[in-house]
Backbone bond lengths (Angstrom), bond angles and torsions (degrees), N, CA, C in turn:
res aa  C-N    CA-C-N  psi(-1)  N-CA   C-N-CA  omega(-1)  CA-C   N-CA-C  phi
1 M - - - 1.450 - - 1.527 108.31 -
2 I 1.318 113.93 144.04 1.437 121.13 172.48 1.521 108.67 -136.50
3 V 1.324 116.05 138.24 1.474 121.67 178.66 1.522 106.91 -126.79
4 V 1.335 116.42 127.24 1.449 121.92 179.65 1.519 108.22 -123.90
5 Q 1.341 118.16 123.16 1.447 120.41 176.43 1.517 109.31 -82.15
6 T 1.349 115.78 122.58 1.476 121.42 -177.72 1.508 113.46 -105.56
7 A 1.332 118.39 -13.30 1.458 124.55 178.50 1.545 106.05 -160.15
8 P 1.326 119.17 171.45 1.483 120.23 -178.67 1.523 114.57 -51.36
9 D 1.310 119.66 -39.61 1.462 122.46 -179.62 1.509 112.76 -124.10
10 E 1.335 117.47 28.42 1.462 121.98 -177.55 1.504 111.19 -132.45
11 F 1.343 116.55 138.43 1.464 122.40 -176.41 1.524 110.85 -140.28
12 L 1.328 116.59 149.85 1.441 122.11 166.58 1.523 105.86 -103.41
13 V 1.317 116.42 128.24 1.462 121.99 -179.57 1.529 107.21 -120.39
14 A 1.311 118.65 126.09 1.449 122.30 -179.02 1.524 109.74 -129.31
15 G 1.333 116.59 139.99 1.440 120.84 178.04 1.514 111.25 157.88
16 S 1.340 114.61 -164.34 1.458 119.85 177.13 1.529 108.15 -152.85
17 G 1.333 115.87 156.08 1.442 121.32 177.81 1.515 114.67 65.27
18 L 1.334 117.29 41.59 1.452 121.02 -176.07 1.535 112.54 -131.16
19 T 1.300 115.37 147.78 1.467 122.60 165.54 1.513 106.47 -124.67
20 I 1.334 116.20 124.26 1.485 120.67 -176.71 1.516 107.34 -121.78
21 T 1.324 115.52 131.47 1.457 122.39 175.49 1.519 108.66 -115.99
22 P 1.343 117.38 106.71 1.468 117.82 -179.98 1.517 110.79 -73.27
23 S 1.305 115.65 152.14 1.467 120.68 175.45 1.519 108.98 -143.56
24 K 1.295 115.24 163.43 1.443 120.68 -178.92 1.524 111.12 -83.26
25 D 1.324 115.95 153.09 1.453 122.14 177.50 1.519 108.83 -62.02
26 P 1.351 118.94 120.35 1.469 120.75 -177.52 1.540 113.04 -63.98
27 H 1.319 117.88 -18.57 1.469 121.19 179.00 1.519 112.67 -85.46
28 A 1.345 117.48 -5.33 1.459 121.58 -175.88 1.523 112.99 -90.48
29 G 1.310 118.00 10.46 1.468 120.38 -179.87 1.521 111.68 94.11
30 E 1.312 116.47 -178.07 1.449 121.31 -178.48 1.505 111.11 -81.54
31 G 1.330 114.87 155.64 1.467 120.65 178.38 1.502 109.37 152.70
32 I 1.308 115.83 -171.61 1.456 120.64 178.74 1.532 109.15 -127.38
33 A 1.318 115.36 155.70 1.471 121.39 179.05 1.524 107.32 -135.15
34 G 1.327 115.37 155.11 1.445 119.76 177.96 1.507 111.68 -168.03
35 I 1.300 115.12 -173.13 1.446 123.11 -177.99 1.509 108.70 -94.41
36 A 1.322 117.74 120.12 1.480 121.74 177.21 1.515 111.07 -81.61
37 S 1.335 118.06 -43.89 1.475 120.47 178.84 1.523 109.49 -158.12
38 V 1.355 115.38 153.47 1.430 122.91 177.50 1.522 108.49 -136.85
39 E 1.315 116.09 128.36 1.456 122.55 176.52 1.521 107.99 -122.27
40 E 1.322 117.01 133.87 1.452 121.50 171.84 1.519 107.55 -95.46
41 G 1.331 117.14 138.68 1.432 118.26 -178.88 1.507 113.29 -179.08
42 S 1.342 116.41 -150.97 1.430 122.22 -178.24 1.519 109.34 -152.53
43 R 1.323 115.54 167.48 1.479 120.82 175.71 1.515 107.05 -114.15
44 A 1.295 116.54 128.59 1.466 122.16 176.65 1.512 108.31 -136.42
45 G 1.308 117.61 127.97 1.451 120.91 -179.72 1.511 114.52 61.04
46 G 1.352 117.13 28.72 1.451 121.72 -179.65 1.519 115.13 82.07
47 E 1.333 117.55 -0.13 1.472 121.55 -179.23 1.529 109.59 -111.08
48 W 1.315 116.04 144.03 1.454 122.55 174.96 1.515 109.96 -80.59
49 K 1.325 117.71 131.85 1.475 121.47 177.93 1.533 107.75 -121.96
50 T 1.342 116.01 112.29 1.462 121.42 -178.62 1.532 110.37 -79.74
51 S 1.352 115.65 127.74 1.465 119.40 175.19 1.544 111.42 -97.85
52 R 1.339 116.26 -28.29 1.477 119.73 173.27 1.519 109.81 -162.24
53 V 1.321 115.01 152.79 1.465 122.94 177.61 1.525 107.05 -104.68
54 L 1.326 116.40 127.02 1.472 119.82 -179.77 1.513 108.31 -84.83
55 N 1.339 116.27 147.37 1.468 121.56 -179.34 1.520 108.71 -111.33
56 G 1.329 115.86 -173.56 1.467 121.97 -177.18 1.505 113.94 -59.99
57 D 1.333 119.27 -32.35 1.466 120.94 178.17 1.536 110.94 -64.36
58 Q 1.317 115.67 -32.07 1.466 120.68 -177.06 1.516 113.83 -90.34
59 T 1.337 117.86 -9.62 1.452 122.07 179.62 1.522 112.61 -120.82
60 N 1.327 116.98 16.10 1.479 121.39 -178.65 1.552 109.46 54.32
61 Q 1.318 114.46 49.52 1.472 122.71 -179.09 1.507 112.58 55.80
62 G 1.354 115.95 42.34 1.448 121.22 175.51 1.498 115.66 80.57
63 R 1.335 116.36 20.66 1.484 119.96 -178.57 1.527 113.78 -107.62
64 D 1.342 118.33 -27.92 1.468 121.14 -172.76 1.511 111.53 -138.34
65 L 1.330 114.90 151.77 1.478 122.77 169.82 1.519 106.69 -108.05
66 F 1.320 116.22 134.19 1.443 121.71 177.55 1.510 109.32 -119.45
67 L 1.320 118.01 122.90 1.455 124.13 173.97 1.511 106.21 -112.73
68 P 1.341 117.79 115.39 1.461 120.86 -174.99 1.529 113.62 -57.72
69 A 1.332 116.40 151.60 1.459 120.69 -177.64 1.532 113.09 -73.13
70 R 1.275 118.11 -28.50 1.467 119.90 -173.57 1.524 113.92 -102.47
71 A 1.317 116.37 13.64 1.481 119.05 -179.35 1.513 108.59 -148.36
72 F 1.341 116.40 140.75 1.464 121.04 175.13 1.526 107.63 -84.44
73 S 1.321 117.81 131.47 1.474 122.48 -177.35 1.542 109.27 -128.37
74 I 1.339 113.31 149.81 1.462 120.49 171.00 1.510 105.93 -123.26
75 L 1.338 115.11 124.28 1.461 121.70 -178.02 1.526 109.49 -118.64
76 R 1.330 115.92 137.85 1.472 120.81 168.65 1.514 105.24 -101.13
77 V 1.331 115.44 119.84 1.482 121.44 -173.23 1.515 109.08 -118.89
78 K 1.337 115.23 130.16 1.458 121.00 172.81 1.512 107.83 -111.81
79 L 1.310 116.75 132.06 1.485 122.90 -178.10 1.527 110.03 -109.06
80 Y 1.326 114.36 165.68 1.472 120.74 176.04 1.519 107.88 -138.17
81 T 1.325 115.98 157.45 1.460 124.33 172.02 1.503 108.04 -135.29
82 I 1.317 115.31 133.94 1.487 121.61 176.71 1.515 107.14 -119.89
83 P 1.335 118.77 116.07 1.461 119.95 177.77 1.522 112.00 -71.27
84 R 1.336 115.98 148.28 1.449 119.67 174.87 1.509 108.78 -87.00
85 R 1.312 115.66 146.20 1.470 120.49 -178.47 1.480 111.97 -96.82
């Protein structure tokens, strides 16, 4: 697995046979974090090319990333954090 941060709340995740559950930094105060969007695709010539957009059924309603065991996948993942009041 390889994870590359491409923006403050955006990552490229590549690998196979993984389940990833993102969480918020415990030192950042109270709140919740989750997956805002996931795109499967590739990079060619420095540009991201989306082959499909994953929905809530494929991300456990924005809680988990699943990379199948028998296939190599590259995902572009955007996260969110909502502070508690």
